[in-house]
GUTIFI-982968 format. One record per residue (C-alpha): residue number from 0; x, y, z. Coordinates in steps of 0.2 Angstrom, whole numbers, plus 5000, padded with zeros to 4 digits. Layout:
N
num,east,north,up
NUM,X,Y,Z .
...
This chain:
263
num,east,north,up
0,5312,5419,4834 .
1,5304,5418,4816 .
2,5287,5423,4810 .
3,5273,5414,4801 .
4,5259,5423,4791 .
5,5241,5415,4791 .
6,5227,5423,4781 .
7,5209,5417,4784 .
8,5216,5414,4802 .
9,5200,5418,4811 .
10,5191,5401,4807 .
11,5192,5383,4802 .
12,5208,5377,4794 .
13,5217,5394,4796 .
14,5213,5394,4815 .
15,5217,5375,4817 .
16,5234,5378,4809 .
17,5238,5394,4819 .
18,5235,5383,4835 .
19,5246,5369,4830 .
20,5261,5381,4824 .
21,5260,5391,4840 .
22,5265,5375,4849 .
23,5283,5380,4845 .
24,5291,5391,4857 .
25,5301,5400,4843 .
26,5287,5404,4832 .
27,5277,5420,4831 .
28,5261,5420,4820 .
29,5253,5435,4811 .
30,5235,5431,4810 .
31,5225,5440,4796 .
32,5206,5439,4792 .
33,5192,5451,4790 .
34,5183,5448,4806 .
35,5193,5455,4821 .
36,5181,5446,4834 .
37,5186,5430,4827 .
38,5204,5433,4827 .
39,5205,5439,4844 .
40,5196,5423,4849 .
41,5209,5413,4840 .
42,5223,5423,4848 .
43,5217,5418,4865 .
44,5217,5400,4860 .
45,5236,5400,4855 .
46,5250,5395,4866 .
47,5260,5411,4872 .
48,5246,5423,4864 .
49,5258,5438,4869 .
50,5270,5434,4855 .
51,5256,5434,4840 .
52,5249,5449,4831 .
53,5231,5450,4824 .
54,5226,5461,4810 .
55,5209,5463,4801 .
56,5213,5465,4782 .
57,5204,5461,4767 .
58,5217,5454,4757 .
59,5209,5459,4741 .
60,5212,5478,4743 .
61,5228,5483,4735 .
62,5242,5488,4747 .
63,5234,5483,4763 .
64,5244,5468,4767 .
65,5260,5476,4760 .
66,5258,5491,4772 .
67,5255,5480,4787 .
68,5270,5469,4784 .
69,5281,5484,4782 .
70,5274,5492,4798 .
71,5288,5492,4812 .
72,5275,5485,4824 .
73,5274,5469,4814 .
74,5294,5467,4819 .
75,5299,5457,4803 .
76,5316,5464,4804 .
77,5319,5457,4821 .
78,5309,5441,4817 .
79,5311,5435,4799 .
80,5296,5429,4790 .
81,5299,5411,4784 .
82,5283,5404,4780 .
83,5265,5409,4772 .
84,5250,5401,4773 .
85,5238,5410,4761 .
86,5222,5402,4766 .
87,5209,5416,4765 .
88,5193,5413,4754 .
89,5176,5413,4752 .
90,5163,5402,4742 .
91,5146,5403,4736 .
92,5135,5398,4721 .
93,5134,5412,4707 .
94,5126,5414,4691 .
95,5127,5427,4676 .
96,5113,5439,4675 .
97,5108,5440,4656 .
98,5097,5454,4658 .
99,5110,5466,4668 .
100,5126,5457,4661 .
101,5132,5457,4679 .
102,5137,5444,4691 .
103,5144,5452,4708 .
104,5146,5436,4716 .
105,5159,5431,4703 .
106,5169,5447,4706 .
107,5169,5445,4725 .
108,5175,5427,4723 .
109,5188,5429,4711 .
110,5194,5446,4719 .
111,5197,5436,4736 .
112,5202,5419,4732 .
113,5213,5422,4716 .
114,5217,5439,4715 .
115,5219,5441,4735 .
116,5230,5426,4736 .
117,5241,5433,4723 .
118,5243,5449,4732 .
119,5247,5440,4747 .
120,5261,5430,4740 .
121,5268,5445,4731 .
122,5267,5455,4747 .
123,5276,5442,4757 .
124,5289,5436,4745 .
125,5301,5452,4747 .
126,5301,5447,4767 .
127,5304,5429,4763 .
128,5318,5434,4752 .
129,5325,5445,4767 .
130,5325,5430,4778 .
131,5339,5421,4767 .
132,5350,5436,4772 .
133,5347,5430,4790 .
134,5353,5413,4786 .
135,5337,5404,4783 .
136,5339,5395,4768 .
137,5323,5386,4764 .
138,5306,5397,4766 .
139,5288,5391,4761 .
140,5272,5397,4754 .
141,5257,5385,4755 .
142,5241,5390,4746 .
143,5223,5383,4750 .
144,5215,5378,4734 .
145,5201,5364,4734 .
146,5196,5347,4728 .
147,5185,5357,4715 .
148,5201,5362,4707 .
149,5201,5344,4700 .
150,5183,5345,4693 .
151,5169,5355,4690 .
152,5152,5358,4699 .
153,5137,5366,4690 .
154,5132,5380,4702 .
155,5149,5387,4707 .
156,5158,5392,4692 .
157,5167,5407,4701 .
158,5173,5396,4715 .
159,5179,5382,4704 .
160,5188,5395,4692 .
161,5196,5404,4706 .
162,5203,5387,4715 .
163,5208,5380,4699 .
164,5217,5397,4695 .
165,5227,5395,4710 .
166,5236,5379,4704 .
167,5242,5388,4689 .
168,5248,5403,4701 .
169,5257,5390,4712 .
170,5266,5383,4697 .
171,5272,5399,4690 .
172,5278,5406,4706 .
173,5287,5391,4711 .
174,5295,5391,4694 .
175,5301,5408,4698 .
176,5306,5408,4716 .
177,5311,5391,4720 .
178,5328,5393,4714 .
179,5330,5405,4728 .
180,5324,5393,4741 .
181,5305,5398,4742 .
182,5295,5383,4740 .
183,5278,5386,4735 .
184,5264,5372,4735 .
185,5245,5371,4736 .
186,5234,5360,4746 .
187,5218,5353,4739 .
188,5206,5349,4753 .
189,5189,5341,4751 .
190,5175,5341,4763 .
191,5182,5348,4780 .
192,5172,5349,4796 .
193,5171,5368,4797 .
194,5156,5380,4799 .
195,5159,5385,4781 .
196,5157,5367,4776 .
197,5142,5366,4787 .
198,5134,5381,4779 .
199,5136,5374,4761 .
200,5128,5358,4767 .
201,5114,5367,4773 .
202,5112,5378,4758 .
203,5111,5361,4748 .
204,5099,5353,4758 .
205,5088,5369,4758 .
206,5088,5369,4739 .
207,5085,5350,4737 .
208,5071,5351,4751 .
209,5078,5338,4762 .
210,5085,5338,4780 .
211,5102,5344,4784 .
212,5106,5326,4791 .
213,5101,5317,4775 .
214,5111,5329,4764 .
215,5126,5327,4776 .
216,5126,5308,4774 .
217,5124,5310,4756 .
218,5139,5319,4754 .
219,5149,5308,4766 .
220,5143,5293,4755 .
221,5154,5300,4741 .
222,5169,5299,4751 .
223,5179,5282,4751 .
224,5183,5285,4770 .
225,5165,5290,4773 .
226,5170,5305,4783 .
227,5175,5324,4782 .
228,5192,5327,4786 .
229,5196,5338,4803 .
230,5204,5354,4801 .
231,5217,5348,4813 .
232,5223,5336,4798 .
233,5224,5349,4785 .
234,5234,5359,4799 .
235,5247,5344,4801 .
236,5250,5343,4783 .
237,5253,5362,4782 .
238,5265,5360,4797 .
239,5275,5346,4787 .
240,5276,5357,4771 .
241,5283,5371,4782 .
242,5296,5359,4790 .
243,5314,5357,4787 .
244,5309,5339,4785 .
245,5307,5343,4765 .
246,5316,5354,4755 .
247,5311,5346,4738 .
248,5292,5348,4736 .
249,5287,5363,4727 .
250,5275,5368,4712 .
251,5263,5354,4718 .
252,5245,5352,4722 .
253,5243,5341,4736 .
254,5226,5332,4738 .
255,5218,5328,4756 .
256,5200,5322,4753 .
257,5197,5305,4760 .
258,5200,5298,4744 .
259,5186,5308,4734 .
260,5199,5313,4720 .
261,5212,5299,4715 .
262,5216,5306,4698 .
């Protein structure tokens, strides 16, 4: 039995990935998120829910994830940690206030998306290294970045900066740890059919003073496939990256966006 850690596991891509990975009988999953109720709901939907563990943690809080992974109840000594899906993140428009010199939204987004992901990786790496002692040669970290790491948008400098920063983080950590068999990659989803995406489309529609369906159609028109990705598609990519089918992909940012970015 081995263990996989998923942050942002209570909704969307994280929840879909947990459901897919739980289909393997030798896999137990640590589901991390800020909303305990959402995590419990996902847990109930997993195969063999009694195998898995949920914990409400804010990944931006120093030491919180390290403490959880070290807790004997997490059972990582018995069931080695082999893969990490650092998926937690938030998004919102932000703007600098010239009068106060403050931008609280900037701090929140950078703290969770970039710093929190860094803390997730660094808390997990000692446990991934221990898995090698148990005979598991190849271990994995996959980080959720975004298509917006490829180009800028005018109203979301914090989100774009955080997601672009993740690509640099992945390259740096991959350079350091791949020699030890820990492969580290990023994925760059475009629009995905999640509640977070629907909220963002609604915000855009309200700002432009147009109906939701009109804004949704407009966004789909920019995608060569004409559709949003489904969370299950993203989950399938993560499953492949975690698999023993590949031992050579590391330090990469893999785009999955219906052709919206072909750079």
